[in-house]
TIROPA-485645 format. One record per residue (C-alpha): chain; x, y, z. Coordinates in Angstrom, 1 decimal, always signed. Example, Ala and Ser with C-alpha at 12.3 -4.5 7.8 and 13.67 -1.06 7.14 Angstrom:
<drenzas>
<drenza 'A',<+12.3,-4.5,+7.8>>
<drenza 'A',<+13.7,-1.1,+7.1>>
</drenzas>
This chain:
<drenzas>
<drenza 'A',<+109.0,+55.0,+85.8>>
<drenza 'A',<+107.8,+52.5,+88.3>>
<drenza 'A',<+107.4,+48.7,+89.1>>
<drenza 'A',<+104.3,+46.9,+88.1>>
<drenza 'A',<+103.2,+43.4,+88.8>>
<drenza 'A',<+101.0,+41.3,+86.5>>
<drenza 'A',<+99.4,+38.0,+87.6>>
<drenza 'A',<+98.6,+35.2,+85.0>>
<drenza 'A',<+96.4,+32.3,+85.8>>
<drenza 'A',<+97.5,+28.8,+84.7>>
<drenza 'A',<+95.1,+26.0,+83.5>>
<drenza 'A',<+95.4,+24.1,+86.7>>
<drenza 'A',<+94.3,+27.2,+88.7>>
<drenza 'A',<+97.7,+28.2,+90.0>>
<drenza 'A',<+99.1,+31.7,+89.3>>
<drenza 'A',<+102.4,+33.2,+88.2>>
<drenza 'A',<+103.4,+36.8,+88.8>>
<drenza 'A',<+105.7,+38.9,+86.6>>
<drenza 'A',<+107.6,+42.1,+87.4>>
<drenza 'A',<+107.7,+44.9,+84.8>>
<drenza 'A',<+109.4,+48.3,+84.7>>
<drenza 'A',<+106.7,+50.6,+83.3>>
<drenza 'A',<+106.5,+54.2,+82.3>>
<drenza 'A',<+103.5,+56.4,+81.5>>
<drenza 'A',<+103.2,+58.2,+78.2>>
<drenza 'A',<+100.6,+60.7,+77.2>>
<drenza 'A',<+98.9,+59.9,+73.9>>
<drenza 'A',<+96.1,+62.0,+72.5>>
<drenza 'A',<+95.6,+63.5,+75.9>>
<drenza 'A',<+95.4,+60.2,+77.7>>
<drenza 'A',<+98.1,+58.5,+79.8>>
<drenza 'A',<+99.0,+55.0,+78.5>>
<drenza 'A',<+101.4,+52.6,+80.2>>
<drenza 'A',<+104.4,+51.3,+78.2>>
<drenza 'A',<+106.5,+48.4,+79.4>>
<drenza 'A',<+110.2,+49.3,+79.5>>
<drenza 'A',<+111.5,+46.0,+80.7>>
<drenza 'A',<+110.2,+42.6,+81.7>>
<drenza 'A',<+112.2,+41.5,+84.8>>
<drenza 'A',<+110.8,+38.0,+84.8>>
<drenza 'A',<+108.8,+35.8,+87.2>>
<drenza 'A',<+108.6,+37.1,+90.8>>
<drenza 'A',<+109.0,+33.7,+92.3>>
<drenza 'A',<+112.2,+33.0,+90.3>>
<drenza 'A',<+113.6,+36.5,+91.1>>
<drenza 'A',<+113.0,+35.9,+94.8>>
<drenza 'A',<+114.8,+32.6,+94.7>>
<drenza 'A',<+117.7,+33.8,+92.6>>
<drenza 'A',<+118.3,+37.1,+94.5>>
<drenza 'A',<+115.9,+39.9,+93.9>>
<drenza 'A',<+117.9,+42.1,+96.3>>
<drenza 'A',<+121.1,+41.6,+94.3>>
<drenza 'A',<+119.2,+42.7,+91.1>>
<drenza 'A',<+118.0,+45.8,+92.8>>
<drenza 'A',<+121.5,+46.6,+94.1>>
<drenza 'A',<+122.9,+46.1,+90.6>>
<drenza 'A',<+120.4,+48.4,+89.0>>
<drenza 'A',<+121.0,+51.0,+91.8>>
<drenza 'A',<+124.6,+51.3,+90.7>>
<drenza 'A',<+123.3,+53.0,+87.5>>
<drenza 'A',<+121.0,+55.4,+89.5>>
<drenza 'A',<+122.3,+59.0,+89.5>>
<drenza 'A',<+121.0,+59.5,+93.1>>
<drenza 'A',<+122.9,+56.4,+94.3>>
<drenza 'A',<+126.0,+57.6,+92.5>>
<drenza 'A',<+125.8,+61.0,+94.2>>
<drenza 'A',<+125.2,+59.4,+97.6>>
<drenza 'A',<+128.2,+57.2,+97.1>>
<drenza 'A',<+130.4,+60.1,+96.0>>
<drenza 'A',<+129.2,+62.2,+99.0>>
<drenza 'A',<+130.8,+59.8,+101.4>>
<drenza 'A',<+134.2,+60.8,+100.0>>
<drenza 'A',<+133.5,+64.5,+100.1>>
<drenza 'A',<+135.1,+66.7,+102.8>>
<drenza 'A',<+133.8,+70.2,+103.7>>
<drenza 'A',<+136.6,+72.8,+103.4>>
<drenza 'A',<+134.5,+75.9,+104.4>>
<drenza 'A',<+130.9,+77.0,+105.0>>
<drenza 'A',<+129.3,+80.4,+104.8>>
<drenza 'A',<+125.8,+81.7,+105.2>>
<drenza 'A',<+123.9,+82.4,+101.9>>
<drenza 'A',<+120.3,+82.9,+102.9>>
<drenza 'A',<+120.3,+86.3,+104.6>>
<drenza 'A',<+122.2,+88.0,+101.8>>
<drenza 'A',<+119.9,+86.6,+99.2>>
<drenza 'A',<+116.7,+87.6,+101.0>>
<drenza 'A',<+117.7,+91.0,+102.1>>
<drenza 'A',<+119.4,+91.8,+98.8>>
<drenza 'A',<+116.0,+91.2,+97.1>>
<drenza 'A',<+114.3,+93.6,+99.6>>
<drenza 'A',<+117.2,+96.1,+99.0>>
<drenza 'A',<+116.6,+96.1,+95.3>>
<drenza 'A',<+112.8,+96.3,+95.8>>
<drenza 'A',<+113.4,+99.5,+97.7>>
<drenza 'A',<+115.6,+100.7,+94.8>>
<drenza 'A',<+118.4,+101.4,+97.2>>
<drenza 'A',<+121.0,+100.0,+94.8>>
<drenza 'A',<+119.8,+102.4,+92.0>>
<drenza 'A',<+119.5,+105.4,+94.4>>
<drenza 'A',<+123.1,+105.1,+95.6>>
<drenza 'A',<+124.6,+104.3,+92.2>>
<drenza 'A',<+122.8,+107.3,+90.7>>
<drenza 'A',<+124.2,+109.6,+93.4>>
<drenza 'A',<+127.7,+108.1,+92.9>>
<drenza 'A',<+127.6,+108.7,+89.1>>
<drenza 'A',<+130.0,+111.4,+88.1>>
<drenza 'A',<+131.9,+111.4,+91.3>>
<drenza 'A',<+135.6,+110.5,+91.7>>
<drenza 'A',<+134.8,+107.9,+94.4>>
<drenza 'A',<+136.2,+104.5,+93.5>>
<drenza 'A',<+135.0,+102.6,+96.6>>
<drenza 'A',<+132.0,+100.3,+96.0>>
<drenza 'A',<+129.8,+102.4,+98.3>>
<drenza 'A',<+126.6,+100.6,+97.4>>
<drenza 'A',<+128.0,+97.2,+98.4>>
<drenza 'A',<+129.6,+98.6,+101.5>>
<drenza 'A',<+126.4,+100.2,+102.7>>
<drenza 'A',<+124.5,+97.0,+101.9>>
<drenza 'A',<+127.0,+95.0,+103.9>>
<drenza 'A',<+126.6,+97.4,+106.9>>
<drenza 'A',<+122.8,+97.2,+106.7>>
<drenza 'A',<+122.9,+93.4,+106.4>>
<drenza 'A',<+125.1,+93.2,+109.5>>
<drenza 'A',<+122.8,+95.5,+111.4>>
<drenza 'A',<+119.8,+93.3,+110.6>>
<drenza 'A',<+121.6,+89.9,+111.4>>
<drenza 'A',<+124.3,+90.5,+113.9>>
<drenza 'A',<+124.9,+94.2,+114.9>>
<drenza 'A',<+128.6,+94.9,+115.4>>
<drenza 'A',<+131.2,+97.7,+115.1>>
<drenza 'A',<+132.6,+98.5,+111.7>>
<drenza 'A',<+135.6,+96.3,+112.5>>
<drenza 'A',<+133.2,+93.6,+113.6>>
<drenza 'A',<+131.4,+94.0,+110.3>>
<drenza 'A',<+134.6,+93.2,+108.4>>
<drenza 'A',<+135.1,+90.1,+110.4>>
<drenza 'A',<+131.5,+89.1,+110.2>>
<drenza 'A',<+131.5,+89.3,+106.4>>
<drenza 'A',<+134.0,+86.4,+106.3>>
<drenza 'A',<+131.1,+84.2,+107.4>>
<drenza 'A',<+128.7,+85.4,+104.7>>
<drenza 'A',<+128.7,+84.2,+101.1>>
<drenza 'A',<+128.4,+87.1,+98.6>>
<drenza 'A',<+131.3,+87.5,+96.2>>
<drenza 'A',<+130.9,+91.2,+96.1>>
<drenza 'A',<+131.8,+91.5,+99.7>>
<drenza 'A',<+135.3,+90.0,+99.2>>
<drenza 'A',<+136.8,+93.3,+98.0>>
<drenza 'A',<+135.5,+95.3,+100.9>>
<drenza 'A',<+138.0,+96.7,+103.4>>
<drenza 'A',<+137.5,+98.4,+106.8>>
<drenza 'A',<+138.2,+101.9,+105.4>>
<drenza 'A',<+135.5,+101.4,+102.7>>
<drenza 'A',<+132.8,+101.4,+105.5>>
<drenza 'A',<+134.0,+104.7,+106.9>>
<drenza 'A',<+134.2,+106.3,+103.4>>
<drenza 'A',<+130.7,+105.1,+102.7>>
<drenza 'A',<+129.4,+106.6,+105.9>>
<drenza 'A',<+130.8,+110.0,+104.9>>
<drenza 'A',<+129.0,+109.6,+101.6>>
<drenza 'A',<+125.7,+108.8,+103.3>>
<drenza 'A',<+126.1,+111.8,+105.6>>
<drenza 'A',<+126.8,+114.1,+102.6>>
<drenza 'A',<+123.8,+112.9,+100.6>>
<drenza 'A',<+121.4,+112.1,+103.5>>
<drenza 'A',<+118.6,+114.5,+102.4>>
<drenza 'A',<+118.5,+113.2,+98.8>>
<drenza 'A',<+118.6,+109.6,+99.9>>
<drenza 'A',<+115.7,+110.1,+102.3>>
<drenza 'A',<+113.5,+111.8,+99.7>>
<drenza 'A',<+114.2,+109.2,+97.0>>
<drenza 'A',<+113.8,+106.3,+99.3>>
<drenza 'A',<+110.5,+107.5,+100.7>>
<drenza 'A',<+109.2,+108.1,+97.2>>
<drenza 'A',<+109.8,+104.4,+96.6>>
<drenza 'A',<+108.3,+103.3,+99.9>>
<drenza 'A',<+105.3,+105.4,+99.2>>
<drenza 'A',<+104.8,+103.7,+95.8>>
<drenza 'A',<+105.3,+100.2,+97.2>>
<drenza 'A',<+103.2,+100.4,+100.3>>
<drenza 'A',<+100.8,+103.3,+99.5>>
<drenza 'A',<+102.0,+105.3,+102.4>>
<drenza 'A',<+100.3,+108.7,+103.1>>
<drenza 'A',<+101.9,+111.7,+104.7>>
<drenza 'A',<+98.7,+113.5,+105.8>>
<drenza 'A',<+99.9,+113.0,+109.4>>
<drenza 'A',<+103.4,+112.3,+110.7>>
<drenza 'A',<+105.0,+112.1,+114.1>>
<drenza 'A',<+108.2,+113.7,+115.3>>
<drenza 'A',<+109.9,+111.8,+118.1>>
<drenza 'A',<+113.3,+112.5,+119.8>>
<drenza 'A',<+115.6,+110.3,+121.8>>
<drenza 'A',<+119.2,+110.5,+123.0>>
<drenza 'A',<+122.3,+108.3,+122.7>>
<drenza 'A',<+125.5,+108.8,+124.7>>
<drenza 'A',<+129.2,+108.4,+123.9>>
<drenza 'A',<+131.9,+106.5,+125.6>>
<drenza 'A',<+134.5,+109.2,+125.1>>
<drenza 'A',<+134.3,+112.8,+123.9>>
<drenza 'A',<+132.1,+112.2,+120.8>>
<drenza 'A',<+132.0,+114.6,+117.8>>
<drenza 'A',<+132.9,+118.2,+118.4>>
<drenza 'A',<+129.9,+120.5,+118.1>>
<drenza 'A',<+127.4,+117.7,+118.7>>
<drenza 'A',<+128.4,+115.8,+121.8>>
<drenza 'A',<+127.1,+117.8,+124.8>>
<drenza 'A',<+125.8,+117.0,+128.3>>
<drenza 'A',<+122.0,+117.0,+128.5>>
<drenza 'A',<+118.9,+115.1,+129.7>>
<drenza 'A',<+119.7,+111.4,+129.1>>
<drenza 'A',<+117.0,+108.8,+128.4>>
<drenza 'A',<+119.6,+106.2,+129.2>>
<drenza 'A',<+120.1,+107.7,+132.7>>
<drenza 'A',<+123.7,+108.5,+131.8>>
<drenza 'A',<+123.9,+112.2,+132.6>>
<drenza 'A',<+127.7,+111.6,+133.2>>
<drenza 'A',<+128.2,+111.0,+129.4>>
<drenza 'A',<+128.1,+113.4,+126.5>>
<drenza 'A',<+125.4,+112.7,+124.1>>
<drenza 'A',<+123.5,+113.7,+121.0>>
<drenza 'A',<+119.7,+114.0,+120.4>>
<drenza 'A',<+118.2,+112.2,+117.4>>
<drenza 'A',<+114.8,+113.3,+116.0>>
<drenza 'A',<+113.0,+110.9,+113.8>>
<drenza 'A',<+110.0,+111.6,+111.5>>
<drenza 'A',<+107.6,+108.7,+111.0>>
<drenza 'A',<+104.2,+108.0,+109.4>>
<drenza 'A',<+101.1,+107.2,+111.5>>
<drenza 'A',<+101.9,+103.5,+111.2>>
<drenza 'A',<+105.6,+103.9,+112.3>>
<drenza 'A',<+107.3,+103.9,+108.9>>
<drenza 'A',<+110.5,+106.0,+109.2>>
<drenza 'A',<+110.7,+109.0,+106.8>>
<drenza 'A',<+113.7,+111.0,+107.9>>
<drenza 'A',<+115.9,+112.0,+110.8>>
<drenza 'A',<+118.0,+114.8,+112.2>>
<drenza 'A',<+120.8,+114.9,+114.7>>
<drenza 'A',<+121.1,+117.7,+117.3>>
<drenza 'A',<+123.6,+118.7,+120.0>>
<drenza 'A',<+123.0,+116.7,+123.1>>
<drenza 'A',<+121.9,+119.8,+125.1>>
<drenza 'A',<+119.3,+121.0,+122.6>>
<drenza 'A',<+116.2,+122.2,+124.3>>
<drenza 'A',<+115.3,+125.1,+122.0>>
<drenza 'A',<+111.9,+124.7,+120.4>>
<drenza 'A',<+112.9,+127.0,+117.6>>
<drenza 'A',<+115.6,+124.5,+116.6>>
<drenza 'A',<+113.1,+121.6,+116.4>>
<drenza 'A',<+110.6,+123.9,+114.7>>
<drenza 'A',<+113.2,+124.8,+112.0>>
<drenza 'A',<+114.0,+121.2,+111.5>>
<drenza 'A',<+110.3,+120.2,+111.1>>
<drenza 'A',<+109.6,+123.1,+108.8>>
<drenza 'A',<+112.5,+121.8,+106.6>>
<drenza 'A',<+111.1,+118.3,+106.6>>
<drenza 'A',<+107.6,+119.5,+105.9>>
<drenza 'A',<+108.9,+121.4,+102.8>>
<drenza 'A',<+111.0,+118.4,+101.6>>
<drenza 'A',<+108.2,+115.8,+101.9>>
<drenza 'A',<+105.1,+118.1,+101.4>>
<drenza 'A',<+103.7,+117.2,+104.8>>
<drenza 'A',<+100.6,+119.0,+106.1>>
<drenza 'A',<+100.6,+118.1,+109.7>>
<drenza 'A',<+103.4,+117.2,+112.2>>
<drenza 'A',<+102.8,+116.1,+115.8>>
<drenza 'A',<+105.7,+116.3,+118.2>>
<drenza 'A',<+106.0,+113.1,+120.4>>
<drenza 'A',<+108.2,+113.2,+123.5>>
<drenza 'A',<+109.1,+111.6,+126.8>>
<drenza 'A',<+108.0,+113.9,+129.7>>
<drenza 'A',<+111.5,+113.8,+131.1>>
<drenza 'A',<+112.9,+115.3,+127.9>>
<drenza 'A',<+110.3,+118.2,+127.7>>
<drenza 'A',<+110.5,+120.7,+130.6>>
<drenza 'A',<+107.6,+122.9,+131.5>>
<drenza 'A',<+109.4,+125.8,+129.9>>
<drenza 'A',<+109.9,+123.9,+126.7>>
<drenza 'A',<+106.3,+122.8,+126.8>>
<drenza 'A',<+105.1,+126.4,+127.1>>
<drenza 'A',<+107.3,+127.3,+124.1>>
<drenza 'A',<+105.8,+124.4,+122.1>>
<drenza 'A',<+102.3,+125.6,+122.8>>
<drenza 'A',<+103.3,+129.2,+122.0>>
<drenza 'A',<+104.7,+128.1,+118.7>>
<drenza 'A',<+101.5,+126.4,+117.7>>
<drenza 'A',<+102.9,+122.9,+117.4>>
<drenza 'A',<+100.8,+119.9,+118.2>>
<drenza 'A',<+102.3,+117.5,+120.7>>
<drenza 'A',<+101.9,+114.2,+122.6>>
<drenza 'A',<+103.9,+114.0,+125.8>>
<drenza 'A',<+104.0,+111.4,+128.5>>
<drenza 'A',<+103.0,+112.8,+131.9>>
<drenza 'A',<+104.5,+111.8,+135.2>>
<drenza 'A',<+101.6,+111.8,+137.6>>
<drenza 'A',<+103.5,+112.8,+140.7>>
<drenza 'A',<+104.8,+115.9,+138.9>>
<drenza 'A',<+101.5,+117.6,+138.3>>
<drenza 'A',<+99.2,+118.8,+141.0>>
<drenza 'A',<+96.3,+118.7,+138.6>>
<drenza 'A',<+96.7,+115.0,+138.0>>
<drenza 'A',<+94.6,+114.0,+141.0>>
<drenza 'A',<+91.7,+115.9,+139.5>>
<drenza 'A',<+92.3,+114.4,+136.1>>
<drenza 'A',<+92.3,+110.9,+137.5>>
<drenza 'A',<+89.2,+111.5,+139.5>>
<drenza 'A',<+87.2,+112.6,+136.6>>
<drenza 'A',<+84.3,+110.2,+135.7>>
<drenza 'A',<+84.5,+108.5,+132.4>>
<drenza 'A',<+84.3,+105.1,+130.8>>
<drenza 'A',<+87.5,+103.2,+130.0>>
<drenza 'A',<+87.8,+101.8,+126.5>>
<drenza 'A',<+89.6,+98.5,+125.9>>
<drenza 'A',<+92.5,+99.1,+123.4>>
<drenza 'A',<+94.1,+95.7,+123.7>>
<drenza 'A',<+94.8,+93.1,+126.3>>
<drenza 'A',<+95.8,+94.7,+129.6>>
<drenza 'A',<+95.3,+98.3,+128.3>>
<drenza 'A',<+92.3,+100.5,+128.9>>
<drenza 'A',<+92.1,+104.2,+128.1>>
<drenza 'A',<+89.8,+107.1,+128.7>>
<drenza 'A',<+89.9,+110.8,+127.6>>
<drenza 'A',<+89.8,+113.7,+130.0>>
<drenza 'A',<+89.7,+117.4,+129.1>>
<drenza 'A',<+91.1,+119.6,+131.8>>
<drenza 'A',<+91.9,+123.3,+131.6>>
<drenza 'A',<+92.1,+123.2,+127.9>>
<drenza 'A',<+94.5,+120.2,+127.8>>
<drenza 'A',<+93.4,+116.8,+126.5>>
<drenza 'A',<+94.7,+113.9,+128.7>>
<drenza 'A',<+94.6,+110.2,+127.7>>
<drenza 'A',<+94.5,+108.2,+130.9>>
<drenza 'A',<+95.8,+104.7,+130.6>>
<drenza 'A',<+95.1,+101.8,+132.9>>
<drenza 'A',<+96.9,+98.4,+132.9>>
<drenza 'A',<+95.2,+95.9,+135.2>>
<drenza 'A',<+98.3,+93.7,+135.3>>
<drenza 'A',<+100.6,+96.6,+136.2>>
<drenza 'A',<+98.1,+97.8,+138.8>>
<drenza 'A',<+98.1,+94.4,+140.5>>
<drenza 'A',<+101.9,+94.3,+140.6>>
<drenza 'A',<+101.9,+97.8,+142.1>>
<drenza 'A',<+99.3,+96.7,+144.7>>
<drenza 'A',<+101.4,+93.8,+145.8>>
<drenza 'A',<+104.6,+95.9,+145.9>>
<drenza 'A',<+102.8,+98.4,+148.2>>
<drenza 'A',<+101.5,+95.7,+150.5>>
<drenza 'A',<+105.0,+94.2,+150.7>>
<drenza 'A',<+106.5,+97.6,+151.5>>
<drenza 'A',<+103.8,+98.3,+154.2>>
<drenza 'A',<+104.3,+94.9,+155.8>>
<drenza 'A',<+108.1,+95.5,+156.0>>
<drenza 'A',<+107.6,+98.9,+157.6>>
<drenza 'A',<+105.1,+97.5,+160.1>>
<drenza 'A',<+107.5,+94.7,+161.0>>
<drenza 'A',<+110.3,+97.2,+161.5>>
<drenza 'A',<+108.0,+99.4,+163.8>>
<drenza 'A',<+107.1,+96.3,+165.9>>
<drenza 'A',<+110.7,+95.3,+166.2>>
<drenza 'A',<+111.4,+98.7,+167.7>>
<drenza 'A',<+108.6,+98.4,+170.2>>
<drenza 'A',<+106.3,+100.7,+168.3>>
<drenza 'A',<+102.7,+100.1,+167.3>>
<drenza 'A',<+102.0,+100.2,+163.5>>
</drenzas>
């Protein structure tokens, strides 16, 4: 409904204006106007208080009633709703609820493992904390199913996940494959390390090469299998001092069998792969991609000096391919980083020259 004015012309040439409340109605496919109420002449309404009439009508408006009542409302508590709604939809799209409930069927577990796992994943996405922190954080999130969760439920759920890890990985990836048309013609195997503040789990926590530069801490190695576009497929945890190619090979053979993978490429930081391990990798027939520290290889000078045209990959990154003694090198060049290095060298040289002059020596 809306307000409509209509002007009538008097015999003496003057005009009078009327206000109507009108609504539109569809009749035989056409919209026709229907007068709901004649409010009277505009001039008289203005003289006798049009604003008061509007205020009087507004008292019967539902919106105005709600606004008036809202002034008397007082907030008792507030919780976040959006993240739980959005990520729950994604959780169900990935069938994680059905996968976990199916594995739980027939067990004696009474804990709501599926909700506990969802709560931990939601926290990891929104505000990563310890398990005790998760329990506190859930008090700020609105999802009635979370109200029954206790701290020990999270630890019990982690035990369940560890016990059924292989089954969950396979079933989850089957769903991801259907949703996103993911192919496993080529996958990458990468490893990293994470250290413990304390002793860590017996049999896994060991001293080894640390990517976090914390050789003083016990650690574990984590290997992750991912598709060519970076989608995670599966993972394995190894003792922190693992450097045995046979161990990695056995793990990759297991993953290839479980996921029907044809080709696996090992990806590693040069610091985590020694020359001995690299020779073992080559001897085992595994394909690999490893970062090279230029100062560590005598042959790098020759590799860098080889002629070849750089190809632009993206902004501030150019690459060229060099084949040297049967090994394929991908040489990367970042103009911005090169400029920073140049300025750093010039600053260092200037400081050394100044130090020499201050000691009466000629640079």
